[in-house]
C-alpha positions in Angstrom: 90.1 104.4 122.1 91.3 101.0 120.4 94.1 101.5 118.1 94.9 99.0 115.4 98.4 99.5 113.5 98.3 97.2 110.3 101.3 97.2 108.2 100.2 95.6 104.3 103.9 95.5 102.8 107.1 96.4 103.9 108.1 97.7 100.8 109.6 101.1 100.9 111.3 103.0 98.1 112.1 106.1 100.8 115.3 104.4 102.9 114.8 106.3 105.7 117.9 106.3 107.9 116.2 105.8 110.9 113.7 102.9 109.6 113.9 99.6 111.7 113.0 97.2 109.0 115.7 98.3 106.6 116.8 94.8 105.8 113.0 94.0 104.5 112.3 97.6 102.7 112.8 95.9 99.4 110.4 92.6 100.0 107.4 93.7 97.8 105.3 90.8 99.5 101.8 92.4 100.1 99.4 91.2 102.7 96.9 88.7 101.0 93.1 89.9 100.6 91.7 86.9 102.6 94.2 88.5 105.9 92.7 91.9 105.0 89.2 90.5 105.7 90.4 88.7 109.2 91.8 92.2 110.4 89.0 94.3 109.7 86.4 91.5 111.5 89.2 91.3 114.4 89.1 95.0 114.4 85.2 94.9 114.2 84.5 92.2 116.7 87.2 93.7 119.3 85.1 97.5 118.8 81.3 95.4 119.4 83.0 93.3 122.6 84.6 96.1 124.4 81.4 98.6 123.6 79.3 96.1 125.3 82.1 95.2 128.1 82.1 98.8 129.0 78.5 99.9 128.6 79.5 102.8 126.3 80.5 103.7 122.6 84.0 102.9 121.6 86.3 104.7 119.2 88.3 102.6 116.8 91.1 103.7 114.9 93.3 102.3 112.0 96.8 102.9 111.3 98.3 101.9 108.0 101.9 102.0 109.2 104.5 100.9 106.1 104.8 99.9 102.4 105.2 103.9 101.1 104.2 102.9 97.7 100.8 101.6 99.6 
């Protein structure tokens, strides 16, 4: 299985004490749409390349991480 962990934003209103991104949680910057397109294209390309290389179907999972308001 191929796993991609994608973080569209670090902005979060939860402020969990264990969060390793504490200093950036107020940053409302988001991933621009052109970067989203590049991420999806890269995931697709890697999925196809690995399937061809291994000669069998692959499973790709995208995990949306961070950015609680997302």
